[in-house]
C-alpha positions as CSV (number, residue, x, y, z in Angstrom):
1,M,110.1,-72.0,85.0
2,P,113.1,-73.1,88.3
3,E,115.6,-71.8,86.0
4,C,113.9,-68.1,85.8
5,K,116.4,-65.1,86.6
6,S,114.4,-62.2,85.3
7,I,111.3,-61.1,83.1
8,I,111.3,-58.8,80.3
9,V,108.3,-57.2,80.3
10,L,107.5,-55.6,77.1
11,G,104.6,-52.4,75.9
12,T,103.5,-52.4,72.6
13,P,100.9,-49.3,71.9
14,Y,97.8,-49.3,69.7
15,S,95.9,-46.8,68.6
16,P,93.1,-45.0,70.6
17,P,89.7,-44.7,69.5
18,S,90.0,-41.0,68.2
19,S,93.1,-42.0,65.9
20,N,91.0,-44.2,63.4
21,K,88.5,-42.6,60.4
22,H,86.0,-44.7,61.2
23,E,85.7,-43.2,64.7
24,F,82.8,-40.7,65.6
25,D,80.3,-40.8,67.6
26,S,77.7,-43.4,65.8
27,R,74.2,-41.5,66.5
28,E,75.5,-39.2,64.5
29,Q,76.7,-41.6,62.0
30,S,73.7,-42.9,61.9
31,N,72.4,-40.1,61.2
32,Q,73.8,-39.5,57.8
33,D,73.5,-42.7,56.9
34,N,70.1,-43.1,56.3
35,N,69.4,-44.2,59.7
36,V,72.1,-46.9,60.0
37,V,72.8,-48.6,63.1
38,R,75.8,-49.2,64.2
39,G,77.6,-50.4,67.2
40,R,81.6,-50.4,68.6
41,I,84.8,-52.7,68.9
42,A,87.0,-51.8,71.2
43,S,90.5,-50.2,69.7
44,Y,92.8,-52.9,70.6
45,A,90.6,-55.7,68.6
46,W,90.6,-53.6,65.1
47,G,93.5,-55.2,63.4
48,L,95.5,-58.4,63.9
49,D,94.9,-60.7,66.8
50,Y,98.1,-59.5,69.1
51,H,98.3,-63.3,70.9
52,D,100.2,-64.3,67.2
53,V,101.5,-61.2,66.4
54,L,103.7,-60.6,69.9
55,I,104.2,-64.5,70.5
56,K,105.5,-64.1,67.3
57,R,107.7,-61.1,67.7
58,M,109.0,-62.5,71.5
59,G,110.1,-65.3,69.4
60,D,112.6,-63.2,67.3
61,L,113.8,-61.3,70.5
62,I,114.9,-64.6,72.0
63,E,117.0,-65.4,68.4
64,F,118.6,-62.0,69.0
65,I,119.2,-62.9,72.5
66,E,120.4,-66.2,71.8
67,S,122.6,-65.0,68.8
68,R,124.2,-62.5,70.9
69,L,125.1,-65.1,73.5
70,G,125.9,-67.9,71.2
71,E,124.0,-70.6,73.1
72,P,120.2,-71.5,73.6
73,V,118.3,-69.7,76.7
74,P,116.0,-71.0,78.9
75,Y,112.5,-69.1,78.6
76,R,108.6,-68.8,78.4
77,S,107.1,-66.2,76.7
78,Y,103.3,-64.8,77.2
79,T,101.4,-62.6,76.3
80,D,97.4,-62.4,78.5
81,T,98.1,-66.4,77.6
82,A,98.4,-67.8,81.3
83,P,97.6,-66.9,84.8
84,I,100.2,-64.5,85.4
85,L,99.9,-61.4,86.8
86,E,101.1,-59.1,83.9
87,R,100.1,-55.9,85.5
88,E,102.1,-56.1,88.3
89,L,105.5,-57.6,86.7
90,A,105.1,-54.5,84.0
91,Q,104.6,-51.7,87.4
92,R,107.8,-53.6,88.4
93,A,109.5,-53.3,85.3
94,G,108.8,-49.6,85.4
95,I,106.5,-49.8,82.6
96,G,103.5,-47.9,84.7
97,W,101.3,-47.6,87.8
98,I,98.0,-49.6,87.8
99,G,95.5,-47.0,87.5
100,K,92.0,-46.6,89.5
101,N,90.3,-48.1,86.6
102,T,92.8,-51.3,87.0
103,C,94.9,-50.4,83.4
104,L,98.4,-50.3,83.8
105,I,99.3,-46.4,82.7
106,N,102.8,-45.0,81.5
107,P,102.8,-41.3,82.6
108,K,104.6,-40.5,79.1
109,H,101.8,-43.1,76.8
110,G,99.2,-43.5,78.5
111,S,97.3,-47.1,78.5
112,Y,96.4,-48.1,75.4
113,F,99.1,-50.6,75.0
114,L,99.3,-54.3,75.2
115,L,101.3,-56.1,77.6
116,A,103.8,-59.4,76.6
117,E,106.3,-61.2,79.0
118,I,109.5,-63.1,78.6
119,F,110.6,-65.5,81.2
120,L,114.6,-66.0,80.7
121,G,117.1,-68.2,82.4
122,I,119.4,-65.2,82.3
123,S,120.5,-62.6,85.2
124,L,119.7,-59.1,83.2
125,E,120.0,-55.4,85.1
126,L,116.3,-54.6,86.9
127,D,114.9,-51.3,85.7
128,A,113.4,-49.6,88.7
129,A,109.6,-50.2,89.6
130,I,107.3,-47.6,89.3
131,T,106.0,-47.1,92.5
132,T,104.1,-44.0,92.9
133,D,100.2,-43.5,92.3
134,Q,99.9,-40.7,89.9
135,C,95.8,-40.7,89.2
136,G,95.6,-38.4,92.2
137,T,92.0,-37.4,93.3
138,C,90.6,-37.7,89.7
139,T,87.7,-40.3,89.4
140,R,86.4,-40.0,85.8
141,C,87.1,-43.3,85.0
142,L,84.6,-45.0,88.1
143,D,82.3,-41.9,87.1
144,A,82.2,-43.1,83.5
145,C,81.7,-46.5,83.7
146,P,78.8,-47.7,82.1
147,T,78.2,-50.5,84.2
148,Q,80.0,-49.2,87.6
149,C,81.9,-52.4,87.5
150,I,85.1,-50.3,88.7
151,L,85.4,-50.4,92.5
152,P,87.0,-47.7,94.8
153,D,90.1,-49.9,95.9
154,R,91.8,-50.3,92.3
155,T,89.6,-53.9,91.4
156,L,86.5,-54.4,89.5
157,D,83.2,-56.3,89.1
158,A,84.2,-58.7,86.2
159,R,81.3,-59.8,86.2
160,R,79.9,-56.2,85.3
161,C,82.4,-55.5,83.0
162,I,81.0,-54.6,79.4
163,S,84.2,-56.5,78.3
164,Y,83.7,-59.5,79.8
165,L,80.0,-59.9,79.4
166,T,81.0,-59.5,75.7
167,I,84.1,-61.3,75.4
168,E,84.6,-64.0,78.0
169,L,80.9,-64.7,79.6
170,K,79.7,-67.8,77.2
171,E,75.9,-67.5,78.6
172,E,73.2,-65.3,78.7
173,I,74.2,-61.5,79.1
174,P,71.6,-60.7,82.4
175,V,69.1,-59.1,81.7
176,E,69.4,-56.0,83.9
177,L,73.1,-55.5,82.6
178,R,71.9,-55.5,78.9
179,P,70.4,-51.8,78.8
180,L,73.8,-50.7,80.5
181,I,76.4,-51.9,77.5
182,G,75.3,-49.6,74.8
183,D,76.6,-50.1,71.5
184,W,79.5,-51.6,72.4
185,V,79.6,-55.4,70.8
186,F,83.2,-56.1,71.4
187,G,85.0,-54.9,74.2
188,C,84.9,-51.6,76.1
189,D,87.2,-48.5,75.8
190,V,85.3,-45.9,77.9
191,C,87.4,-46.2,81.1
192,Q,90.7,-45.4,78.9
193,M,88.6,-42.6,76.9
194,V,88.3,-40.8,80.1
195,C,91.8,-41.0,81.2
196,P,93.7,-37.9,81.7
197,W,97.0,-39.7,81.1
198,N,95.5,-40.7,77.9
199,R,96.1,-37.3,76.6
200,F,100.1,-38.2,75.8
201,A,99.0,-41.6,73.9
202,A,100.2,-41.7,70.4
203,P,98.1,-40.6,68.0
204,Q,98.6,-43.7,66.1
205,G,100.1,-47.2,67.3
206,D,101.6,-50.1,66.2
207,G,100.4,-50.4,62.4
208,S,99.4,-54.7,63.0
209,F,96.8,-53.3,65.5
210,A,95.4,-50.5,63.3
211,S,92.0,-51.2,61.6
212,Q,92.5,-53.2,58.1
213,E,90.1,-55.4,57.0
214,I,86.9,-54.6,59.4
215,N,85.4,-51.2,60.4
216,P,85.5,-50.8,64.0
217,L,81.5,-49.1,63.6
218,L,79.5,-51.7,62.3
219,V,76.4,-51.8,60.3
220,L,74.5,-53.9,63.3
221,D,71.7,-55.1,61.2
222,R,74.1,-56.7,58.6
223,E,75.9,-58.4,61.2
224,L,72.9,-59.6,62.8
225,F,73.0,-61.9,59.6
226,M,76.5,-63.4,59.3
227,D,76.6,-66.9,58.8
228,H,79.3,-69.0,60.6
229,E,81.2,-69.1,57.7
230,A,81.3,-65.7,56.7
231,F,81.9,-64.9,60.6
232,N,85.1,-67.1,60.8
233,R,86.4,-66.1,57.4
234,R,86.2,-62.1,58.3
235,Y,87.6,-62.7,61.7
236,R,89.9,-65.4,61.5
237,N,93.1,-63.2,62.2
238,S,91.1,-60.9,64.8
239,P,90.6,-60.9,68.3
240,V,86.5,-60.8,68.1
241,K,86.5,-64.9,66.9
242,R,86.8,-64.7,70.5
243,P,83.4,-65.1,71.7
244,K,82.6,-67.3,69.0
245,H,79.9,-66.8,66.3
246,R,76.8,-67.5,68.8
247,G,78.7,-64.8,71.1
248,Y,79.0,-62.2,68.7
249,L,75.4,-62.5,67.4
250,R,74.0,-62.4,71.3
251,N,76.0,-59.0,71.7
252,V,74.8,-57.4,68.4
253,A,71.5,-58.5,69.2
254,V,71.6,-56.8,72.7
255,A,73.4,-53.1,70.7
256,L,70.3,-53.3,68.2
257,G,68.0,-53.4,71.1
258,N,70.0,-50.8,73.2
259,R,70.3,-48.4,69.8
260,G,66.2,-48.8,69.6
261,D,65.7,-47.7,66.0
262,P,62.6,-49.7,64.7
263,S,64.3,-50.1,61.5
264,N,65.9,-53.0,62.6
265,L,62.4,-54.7,64.3
266,L,62.0,-56.8,61.0
267,A,65.9,-58.0,61.6
268,L,65.2,-59.0,65.0
269,E,62.0,-61.0,64.1
270,K,63.8,-63.1,62.1
271,A,66.6,-63.6,64.6
272,E,64.1,-64.8,66.9
273,N,63.8,-67.9,64.4
274,D,67.7,-68.9,64.6
275,P,68.4,-72.1,65.4
276,E,70.9,-71.2,68.5
277,P,69.1,-70.6,71.8
278,L,71.4,-67.7,72.8
279,V,70.7,-65.8,69.4
280,S,67.4,-66.0,69.3
281,S,66.5,-65.3,73.4
282,H,68.3,-62.0,72.8
283,A,66.8,-61.0,69.7
284,I,63.6,-61.2,70.9
285,W,64.6,-59.4,74.5
286,A,65.8,-56.4,71.7
287,K,62.6,-56.4,69.9
288,N,61.1,-55.7,73.0
289,Q,62.8,-53.2,74.0
290,I,62.3,-51.1,70.9
291,L,58.6,-52.1,71.1
292,N,58.4,-50.8,74.2
293,R,60.1,-47.7,73.4
294,M,57.7,-47.3,70.8
295,K,54.8,-47.7,73.1
296,A,56.3,-45.1,75.8
297,R,56.5,-42.3,72.8
298,S,53.2,-42.7,71.7
299,D,51.7,-42.5,75.2
300,E,53.9,-39.2,75.8
301,K,52.0,-38.0,72.8
302,I,48.7,-38.9,73.6
303,I,49.2,-37.0,76.8
304,D,51.0,-34.2,75.0
305,S,48.0,-33.7,72.7
306,N,45.3,-33.8,75.9
307,Q,46.7,-31.4,77.7
């Protein structure tokens, strides 16, 4: 866009995990619901797909700008929809600094917000960039990351990131990383949940991204048998559609294996026969995880009884 003269960077907050009525420890919930085994969805994906919502809002903002100027304005708008350095632009626009967990952090609002940008063919007064590093000596995000994908130089190894593994990766999840995913079915919030700056996050974010039709704590064995049509119908307006049906079921199977509840063996045995190899292979892995845990517990009891 050679006529670009300024960039508007926008931050839209979404609700942190603690704000949702469904969000509490899923292991506790399992005990309360007769051993129902649940999985988790990252908090930005509880509501509507942010791509659809924010692109529409940026269109409204452009209309407002053009109405004030009385003429059309050259522009391009993006929200995680093009290969531009969104966080760096946001830092230069004064929205925050890039933290050790690679998230953009605002000193008054934390990091639970989505970024969007409008490239404009008009000049605007520039805001001052945030140039200070306010993470200090804190390493909570590095220490808490389940897969240790966050590196000391403010980068991360995407090949190990749970968000990448459960959303962008289209093939099999590496066997050595599957146990580290825990009960995350779509994305991950861990590095933000432990960040001290998120004590300033608003208790409720934008209503479009609040939990609506989906429960952020999923009943996993029910999800495992959601057919293609049901998946598309349920998640048609949600970011959760991103990994597609087969990738989603792959993630559910891994979460079931990690939760290790024998009551889910029958469901996983049925999923072994899924016509999609990506689903069946992960179901077999999950079943074996549960069986191995059962054998280990049995062996422990035998040892205890012999002592």
